[in-house]
C-alpha positions in Angstrom: 9.3 160.6 209.1 12.6 162.2 209.8 11.2 165.4 208.1 8.4 165.3 210.3 10.6 164.9 213.3 13.0 167.5 212.3 9.9 169.8 212.2 8.5 169.0 215.5 12.0 169.4 217.2 12.6 172.8 215.5 9.0 173.9 216.4 9.9 172.8 220.3 13.1 174.6 220.2 11.4 177.7 219.0 8.8 177.3 221.6 11.5 177.1 224.3 13.5 179.9 223.2 10.3 182.2 223.2 9.9 181.0 227.0 13.7 181.6 227.7 13.9 178.3 228.8 17.1 177.4 226.6 17.6 174.8 224.0 17.2 171.8 226.4 14.2 169.5 225.4 12.0 168.0 228.1 10.0 165.3 226.3 8.7 163.7 229.5 7.7 166.0 232.2 7.6 163.3 235.0 10.9 162.0 234.0 12.8 165.2 234.8 16.4 165.2 236.6 14.9 166.5 239.9 12.6 163.1 240.1 15.0 160.6 239.5 15.9 159.8 243.2 12.0 160.3 244.0 11.1 157.7 241.3 13.9 155.3 242.5 12.6 155.4 246.0 8.9 154.7 244.7 10.2 151.6 242.8 12.1 150.3 245.9 9.1 150.9 248.0 7.0 149.1 245.4 9.6 146.1 245.8 9.0 146.1 249.5 5.4 146.2 249.1 5.4 143.2 246.6 7.7 141.3 249.1 5.6 142.3 252.0 2.3 141.0 250.3 4.0 137.8 249.4 5.0 137.2 253.0 1.6 137.6 254.2 0.2 135.5 251.6 2.6 132.7 252.3 1.9 132.8 255.9 -1.7 132.6 255.2 -1.2 129.8 252.7 0.9 128.0 255.6 -2.0 128.2 257.8 -4.8 127.4 255.3 -2.8 124.5 253.5 -1.3 123.1 256.8 -2.9 119.7 256.2 -1.4 119.1 252.6 2.2 118.2 253.0 2.9 118.2 249.6 2.6 121.9 249.5 4.3 122.9 252.5 7.8 122.7 251.1 6.9 125.0 248.2 5.0 127.5 250.4 8.0 127.6 252.8 10.6 128.4 250.1 8.2 131.1 248.8 7.8 132.7 252.3 11.5 132.6 252.9 12.1 134.3 249.4 9.7 137.1 249.9 10.6 137.6 253.5 14.4 138.0 252.4 13.1 140.1 249.7 11.6 142.3 252.0 14.4 142.6 254.2 16.5 143.4 251.6 14.2 146.1 249.9 14.5 147.8 253.3 18.5 147.8 253.2 18.1 149.1 249.6 15.9 152.0 250.8 18.1 152.9 253.7 21.3 152.7 251.3 19.7 155.1 248.8 18.8 157.6 251.6 22.2 157.4 252.7 23.6 157.9 249.5 21.6 160.9 248.6 22.5 162.3 252.3 26.3 161.8 251.6 25.8 163.2 248.0 24.3 166.5 249.1 26.7 166.8 251.9 29.5 166.3 249.4 28.1 168.9 246.9 27.4 171.2 249.8 31.1 171.0 250.8 32.8 170.9 247.6 31.0 174.0 246.0 32.8 176.3 248.8 36.2 175.7 247.0 37.5 177.4 243.8 39.3 174.6 242.4 38.8 170.9 242.2 42.3 170.2 243.5 41.6 172.4 246.8 39.0 169.9 248.0 40.2 168.0 251.2 40.1 164.1 251.1 37.6 164.2 253.9 35.1 165.8 251.6 36.0 163.8 248.6 35.4 160.5 250.8 31.6 162.0 251.1 31.4 161.9 247.5 32.8 158.4 247.3 30.5 157.0 249.9 27.6 158.5 248.3 28.6 156.8 245.0 29.0 153.6 246.9 25.9 153.7 248.8 23.8 154.5 245.4 25.4 151.6 243.7 24.7 149.6 246.9 21.1 150.4 246.8 20.7 149.6 243.2 22.2 146.2 243.7 20.0 145.4 246.7 17.0 146.4 244.9 17.9 144.0 242.1 18.4 141.1 244.6 15.0 142.1 246.3 13.3 141.8 242.7 15.1 138.6 242.2 13.7 137.3 245.5 10.4 138.4 244.4 10.7 136.8 241.2 11.8 133.5 243.0 8.7 133.8 245.3 6.5 134.4 242.3 7.8 131.4 240.5 7.6 128.9 243.6 3.9 130.2 244.2 2.9 129.5 240.4 4.7 126.4 240.6 2.4 125.3 243.6 -0.7 126.6 241.8 0.2 124.8 238.9 1.5 121.3 240.3 -1.3 121.4 243.0 -4.5 122.4 241.7 -7.4 123.4 244.0 -9.5 120.6 245.2 
């Protein structure tokens, strides 16, 4: 198996050398470096869509099952979790966009200096703010995902505990 892998890697390297693309191997065209932030943004939008659908479903369930008191507590907890997840997903998207903006601003200004020691502190603060915002966006996205999981668990509990009828 290793021999086959080495043959395939050598063939890919030779193919890239013929195309003057350098020795870098790109195994997956949709996971390239330039798509990293785009895919992260799409994942955060998907979290927002899931939490939004859960919020709407919970509101519909509150209306539809308003005469079943045993279900109302679980539905309200699910609605709260989904709504909180939706709010946090919005904050995560905003933090990601701020992080990308600060990062590009930092790179634009930092590339004008010859030495790294010549970069002023205000420019370095843009880079630090970018890192902090990107970390915050991932953290908020994770919390939003946890809210989605809580909402789904509560919904599954309500379905299992109170069957239709």
